C-alpha positions, 0 to 999 in steps of 0.5 A: 836045145834052143837057140838065143836070138838075143845076148848081152843085156835083156832088151827093155820092155817096150813102153806103149804109147797111147794112140791119138784117136780121131772120130771120123765115123757115123757110128757112136764111139763112147769115151770114158774122160780122164782129162779135167780140161781139154789141152789145146795146141796149135799145129800146121800141117804139111802133106798128110803129116802134122808138125808142131806150131810154136806161134812164134813166126821167126822160130816156127818153121811151119810158120815160116814156110806158110804151112796152114795151122789150126788149133786142136783140143786133146783130151785123155780118154778111155775108148770104151768099144776098143777097150784102150786108152787114147788121147782124143783129138777134137777140132775147135768146133767139136771142143767148143761142142763138148763144152756146151753140152758138159755140165757147166759146173764141174770139170769133164773128168769121169764123164762118159761121152758119145761122139759121131759125125753126121757123114763119115770122114772129114766132111761130117758135123760133129755130134756129142752126147754126154751120157747119165752119171759120172765116174767118181774121180777116185776110180779114174786113172791119173791124167796124162799130159798129151804134149810129150806123145805129141812131141814124140809123134812130131819128131817121127814125122819130122825125122820122115820129112827130112828123110824124104828131102834127102 
């Protein structure tokens, strides 16, 4: 007879949270874009953690403490090599490059792009290539808003920062 590890109510099924993915390699990584547009968000960073920036110097803790800030772009995308859905994080420069190389008369949804860096890590320049053809919108899943995922990650990190301060 097998022993039961859980009793009472059945535990809820885990809802997978999409990863935030940054391209940091010289190897081409391919993405099928699900988002129509790039979602832009200002962030602060402290140590190696990012925090939300509201751009309100009186209400934003990061602005109050003069933490560095920057704008980042996020796209809901299918990461082809890993066969999974991610929020693709792009710097302002990479976002501008994507807009420059993408067809100008249409949205981004359905495009297949290859992204890599000239050098691995943070120091390399982004290279973005738009591949031939586009997946029809009807065959691409509904796009998701990255903000709930970002807020979830910031809250986890904020709790961690509070625990470090204790």
